[in-house]
ZANU-302096 format. One record per residue (C-alpha): residue number from 1; residue in three letters; x, y, z. Coordinates in Angstrom, 1 decimal. Layout:
N
R   rotor   sero        X        Y        Z
R     NUM    ALA        X        Y        Z
...
This chain:
87
R   rotor   sero        X        Y        Z
R       1    MET     10.8      3.6    -20.4
R       2    GLU      9.9      6.3    -22.8
R       3    GLU      6.4      6.3    -24.1
R       4    THR      7.6      5.1    -27.4
R       5    ASP      8.8      1.9    -25.8
R       6    ILE      5.3      0.9    -24.6
R       7    GLU      4.3      0.0    -28.5
R       8    GLY      6.9     -2.6    -28.9
R       9    LEU      5.7     -4.4    -25.8
R      10    ALA      3.9     -7.9    -26.7
R      11    VAL      0.7     -8.3    -25.1
R      12    GLU     -0.4    -12.1    -24.6
R      13    LEU     -4.1    -12.7    -24.5
R      14    ASP     -5.1    -15.0    -21.6
R      15    VAL     -8.1    -16.6    -23.4
R      16    GLU     -9.2    -18.2    -20.3
R      17    LEU     -9.3    -15.1    -18.2
R      18    ASP    -11.0    -13.0    -20.9
R      19    GLY    -13.6    -15.5    -21.3
R      20    VAL    -14.2    -15.2    -17.3
R      21    VAL    -14.3    -11.8    -17.6
R      22    CYS    -16.8    -11.3    -20.4
R      23    ASN    -19.1    -14.1    -18.6
R      24    CYS    -19.0    -11.9    -15.5
R      25    LEU    -19.8     -8.7    -17.2
R      26    TYR    -22.4    -10.1    -19.2
R      27    LYS    -24.3    -11.3    -16.1
R      28    LEU    -23.9     -7.7    -14.6
R      29    LEU    -25.5     -6.1    -17.7
R      30    PRO    -29.0     -6.7    -16.7
R      31    ALA    -28.4     -5.0    -13.4
R      32    LEU    -27.3     -1.8    -15.0
R      33    ASN    -29.3      1.0    -16.5
R      34    PRO    -30.4     -0.2    -19.9
R      35    ASP    -28.7      2.9    -21.5
R      36    TYR    -25.4      2.2    -20.0
R      37    ALA    -25.8     -1.5    -20.5
R      38    GLU    -26.3     -1.0    -24.4
R      39    VAL    -23.3      1.2    -24.7
R      40    ILE    -21.0     -1.2    -23.0
R      41    TRP    -22.4     -4.1    -24.7
R      42    ARG    -21.6     -2.4    -28.0
R      43    ALA    -18.4     -0.6    -27.5
R      44    ASP    -16.7     -2.8    -24.9
R      45    ILE    -17.8     -6.5    -25.6
R      46    LEU    -18.5     -6.3    -29.3
R      47    GLY    -16.3     -3.4    -30.3
R      48    GLU    -19.1     -2.0    -32.4
R      49    PRO    -19.5      2.1    -32.7
R      50    CYS    -22.5      3.4    -30.9
R      51    VAL    -24.6      4.9    -33.7
R      52    GLY    -27.3      7.7    -33.1
R      53    ILE    -25.6      8.8    -30.0
R      54    THR    -23.2     11.8    -29.6
R      55    LEU    -19.8     11.0    -28.8
R      56    ASN    -19.9     13.2    -25.4
R      57    ASN    -22.9     10.8    -24.5
R      58    VAL    -21.2      8.0    -25.2
R      59    THR    -18.5      8.6    -23.1
R      60    VAL    -20.8      9.4    -20.1
R      61    ARG    -22.3      6.5    -20.5
R      62    ILE    -19.4      4.3    -20.6
R      63    HIS    -18.1      6.0    -17.5
R      64    ARG    -21.1      5.8    -15.5
R      65    GLY    -21.9      2.2    -16.8
R      66    ARG    -18.3      1.0    -15.7
R      67    GLN    -18.7      2.6    -12.4
R      68    SER    -22.1      0.8    -11.8
R      69    ALA    -20.8     -2.5    -12.9
R      70    GLN    -17.8     -2.1    -10.6
R      71    GLU    -20.2     -1.2     -7.8
R      72    THR    -22.5     -4.0     -8.6
R      73    ALA    -19.8     -6.4     -8.8
R      74    GLN    -17.8     -5.4     -5.7
R      75    GLY    -21.2     -5.7     -3.7
R      76    ASN    -22.0     -9.3     -5.2
R      77    VAL    -18.2    -10.3     -4.2
R      78    SER    -18.9     -8.6     -0.7
R      79    ASP    -22.1    -10.8     -0.3
R      80    LEU    -20.4    -13.9     -1.1
R      81    SER    -17.7    -13.5      1.6
R      82    ARG    -20.7    -13.0      4.3
R      83    PRO    -22.8    -16.1      3.7
R      84    TRP    -24.9    -15.1      6.8
R      85    LEU    -26.4    -12.0      5.0
R      86    PRO    -30.1    -13.0      3.4
R      87    ARG    -30.1    -12.8     -0.1
């Protein structure tokens, strides 16, 4: 498949899955560094530009925030699979 062929592919949005992902991410945001959470909220969830921050700083915060959210989510899933651990 050539790179230009990708543009022709139709992507069907799974509304239910999108809602679950957004709900999970929404619950993870308070556990993140507030600077990372704000940029993820604006850029990823709302799709708004991040004003007053350099582009480089935005990309760093998005990267670190996503990484932190992933680590937090994986920790929560691991804890759920081991009910004997204290919470």
